[in-house]
C-alpha positions in Angstrom: 4.4 5.4 52.0 6.1 3.8 49.0 8.9 5.0 46.9 8.4 8.3 45.0 6.0 9.4 47.7 3.1 7.4 46.5 0.7 6.6 49.3 -1.2 3.4 49.8 -4.4 5.4 49.5 -3.3 6.5 46.0 -2.6 2.9 44.9 -6.1 1.9 46.1 -7.7 4.8 44.3 -5.7 4.1 41.1 -6.7 0.4 41.2 -10.4 1.0 41.8 -10.5 3.7 39.1 -8.7 1.7 36.5 -10.7 -1.5 37.0 -14.0 0.4 37.3 -13.3 2.4 34.1 -12.2 -0.7 32.1 -15.1 -2.8 33.3 -17.7 -0.1 32.6 -16.2 0.5 29.1 -16.3 -3.2 28.4 -19.9 -3.5 29.5 -20.9 -0.6 27.3 -18.9 -2.2 24.4 -16.6 0.8 24.1 -13.7 -1.6 24.6 -13.1 -5.2 23.7 -11.8 -7.6 26.3 -8.1 -6.9 25.2 -8.9 -3.2 25.2 -10.3 -3.3 28.7 -7.2 -5.1 30.0 -4.9 -2.6 28.4 -7.1 0.2 29.8 -6.5 -1.1 33.4 -2.8 -0.4 33.0 -3.3 3.0 31.3 -5.8 4.0 34.0 -3.8 2.7 37.0 -0.5 4.4 35.9 -2.2 7.7 35.0 -3.9 8.0 38.4 -0.5 7.2 40.1 1.2 10.0 38.2 -1.3 12.8 38.5 -5.0 13.5 39.3 -5.0 16.2 36.6 -3.8 13.7 34.1 -6.6 11.4 35.2 -9.2 14.2 34.5 -7.7 14.6 31.0 -7.8 10.9 30.3 -11.5 10.7 31.5 -12.4 13.7 29.3 -10.8 12.0 26.3 -12.3 8.6 26.9 -15.9 9.7 27.7 -16.1 12.3 24.9 -14.5 10.1 22.2 -16.5 7.0 23.2 -19.7 9.1 23.0 -18.9 10.5 19.5 -17.9 7.1 18.2 -21.4 5.9 18.9 -23.1 8.7 17.0 -24.9 7.9 13.7 -23.7 4.3 13.4 -25.8 3.7 10.2 -24.0 6.5 8.4 -20.6 5.3 9.6 -21.2 1.7 8.6 -21.4 2.8 5.0 -18.1 4.6 5.1 -15.8 2.8 7.6 -14.0 -0.4 6.6 -13.5 -1.7 10.1 -16.8 -0.4 11.6 -17.7 -2.0 14.9 -21.0 -1.6 16.7 -20.4 0.8 19.7 -16.8 1.4 18.4 -15.2 -1.4 20.5 -11.6 -0.5 20.8 -9.0 -3.3 21.1 -5.7 -3.2 23.0 -3.8 -1.9 19.9 -6.1 1.1 19.8 -5.8 1.7 23.6 -2.0 1.6 23.4 -1.9 3.8 20.3 -4.2 6.4 22.0 -2.9 5.9 25.6 0.6 4.4 25.6 2.6 7.6 25.2 0.5 9.5 27.7 1.0 6.7 30.2 4.8 6.9 29.7 4.5 10.7 30.4 2.6 9.9 33.5 5.2 7.5 34.8 7.9 10.1 34.1 5.9 12.7 36.0 5.5 10.3 38.9 9.3 10.0 39.1 10.1 13.8 38.8 7.1 15.2 40.8 6.1 12.4 43.2 2.5 12.6 42.1 2.2 16.2 43.3 -0.1 18.2 40.9 2.1 21.2 40.2 1.2 24.3 38.2 2.8 24.3 34.8 5.9 26.4 35.5 9.0 25.8 33.5 11.3 28.1 35.6 10.4 26.3 38.8 10.0 22.7 37.6 11.4 22.3 34.0 11.1 18.5 33.7 7.7 18.4 35.3 6.4 21.2 33.0 7.7 19.5 29.9 6.1 16.2 30.9 2.8 17.9 31.7 2.6 19.6 28.3 3.8 16.5 26.5 0.9 14.6 28.2 -1.5 17.5 27.2 -0.2 17.4 23.6 -0.6 13.7 23.3 -4.3 13.7 24.5 -5.2 16.9 22.7 -4.0 15.3 19.5 -5.9 12.0 20.2 -9.1 13.8 21.2 -8.9 16.3 18.3 -8.3 13.6 15.8 -11.1 11.4 17.2 -13.5 14.3 17.2 -12.5 15.2 13.7 -12.9 11.8 12.2 -16.1 10.9 14.1 -17.8 14.2 13.3 -16.1 14.9 9.9 -17.4 11.7 8.5 -21.0 13.0 9.1 -20.4 16.1 6.8 -22.8 16.3 3.9 -20.1 16.7 1.2 -17.0 14.7 0.4 -13.8 15.8 2.1 -10.7 17.4 0.4 -7.4 15.6 0.3 -5.0 17.7 2.5 -2.1 17.3 0.0 -3.9 18.2 -3.3 -7.1 19.9 -2.3 -9.1 17.6 -4.6 -12.3 16.0 -3.3 -12.0 12.4 -2.3 -14.6 9.8 -1.1 -15.5 9.9 2.6 -13.2 7.6 4.7 -10.1 8.5 2.7 -7.1 8.9 4.9 -5.9 12.5 4.7 -9.3 13.8 3.8 -10.2 17.1 5.6 -13.4 19.0 5.9 -14.3 22.3 7.6 -16.5 20.4 10.1 -13.6 18.0 10.9 -11.1 20.8 11.4 -13.5 22.7 13.7 -14.1 19.5 15.6 -10.3 18.9 16.1 -10.0 22.5 17.5 -12.9 21.8 19.9 -11.6 18.4 20.9 -8.2 19.9 21.8 -9.9 22.9 23.6 -11.9 20.5 25.8 -8.6 18.7 26.8 -6.9 22.0 27.5 -9.9 23.2 29.6 -10.0 19.9 31.5 -6.3 20.2 32.4 -6.6 23.9 33.4 -9.8 23.6 35.5 -8.6 20.5 37.3 -5.6 22.5 38.4 -7.9 24.5 40.7 -9.2 21.3 42.3 -5.9 19.5 42.8 -3.6 22.4 43.5 -4.7 25.5 45.4 -1.6 27.4 44.2 -2.8 27.4 40.6 -5.5 29.9 41.6 -2.8 32.6 42.0 -1.5 32.0 38.5 -4.9 31.3 37.0 -4.6 33.8 34.2 -1.2 32.6 33.0 -2.4 29.0 33.3 -5.5 29.8 31.3 -3.2 29.7 28.2 -3.6 25.9 28.5 -7.1 26.2 27.0 -6.3 27.9 23.6 -3.0 25.9 23.6 -5.0 22.7 23.8 -7.2 23.8 20.9 -4.0 24.6 18.8 -2.6 21.1 19.7 -5.8 19.4 18.7 -5.8 21.1 15.3 -2.1 20.5 14.9 -2.4 16.8 15.8 -5.3 16.3 13.4 -3.4 18.0 10.5 -0.3 15.9 11.2 -2.5 12.8 11.2 -4.1 13.8 7.9 -0.7 14.6 6.3 0.6 11.2 7.3 -2.7 9.5 6.3 -2.5 11.1 2.8 1.2 10.1 2.2 2.3 7.0 4.1 -1.1 5.2 4.6 -2.9 3.5 1.7 -6.4 4.5 0.7 -8.2 2.9 -2.2 -11.9 2.5 -3.3 -13.2 -1.0 -3.3 -15.9 -1.5 -5.9 -17.1 -4.7 -4.2 -17.6 -3.2 -0.7 -18.5 0.2 -2.1 -16.2 2.0 0.5 -12.7 3.2 1.0 -10.3 0.4 2.2 -6.8 0.5 3.7 -5.0 -2.1 1.6 -4.6 -2.8 -2.2 -6.6 -5.6 -3.8 -8.0 -6.8 -7.1 -11.3 -4.8 -6.8 -9.5 -1.7 -5.2 -8.7 1.5 -7.1 -5.9 3.5 -5.5 -6.8 7.0 -4.3 -3.8 8.2 -2.3 -0.8 7.1 -0.1 1.7 4.4 0.1 1.1 1.3 2.3 3.7 1.9 5.0 1.8 2.7 8.2 -1.6 1.4 9.3 -4.2 3.6 11.1 -2.9 2.8 14.6 0.7 3.7 13.7 -0.4 6.9 12.1 -2.3 7.8 15.4 0.7 6.9 17.4 3.2 8.9 15.3 1.0 12.0 15.1 0.4 11.9 18.9 4.2 11.6 19.5 5.0 14.5 17.2 2.3 16.7 18.8 3.6 15.8 22.3 7.2 16.7 21.2 6.0 20.1 19.7 4.0 20.8 22.9 7.0 19.9 25.1 9.3 22.1 23.1 7.0 25.2 23.4 6.9 25.0 27.3 9.8 27.4 27.9 8.3 30.0 25.6 4.7 29.8 26.9 5.0 28.9 30.6 
């Protein structure tokens, strides 16, 4: 046994999982080389912290990678930084996985890798970290589903701050399809966390009904995260229409007509801040809900 009650077996499982996931994603071109190296750290520390967290991470990674690859020809016309297969680099991996990884390390310290039921009265710090982790990935998944499916809508989206129609690819643009997708993306994360409780903790069966709140709560967090992301995107992230590239771009230029937002944060920072805010909201609601 090592410190914090982490067994050698767990370290081996974590290593194999992390390297396998990163190598497979690199081979399928879901991750660039830098993204794969960052994913090794995220995967390793997530498995060390909690097997339930690992199921959530896998659910996010597999579903978002699949949706990123849908309709590439339509996305190429809209997305400024379109990459075949959606190759994510280390910055994207850290923006989508960094905070969750910190939650996992915190959970490792307070719960010694034991997958507890979410119970604020019994384990307050563990419960807050569990739901901060859930909030983080519900936001990331909801936002990814919203942007990957929303961009395939027939009509142009509405700007969240004004309600006016804006070109596809505009930061802060929302559509009905995108909002439903963010609910679904969060719901899937909530369901993954809830159902994995039955596998990795037999005591969760006794409190199955109260723990089932995790599923609608996940959906709420997915929608909330996506809305925060859109609000930030419409205000502190630049969007302009480039007449040369014939698509929306994220920086001013001579051929670019401003649509919305001030050039303060880039896309990765917006993702990071919205995930952080969603995780905080989720953690604060633990005492009320669980």
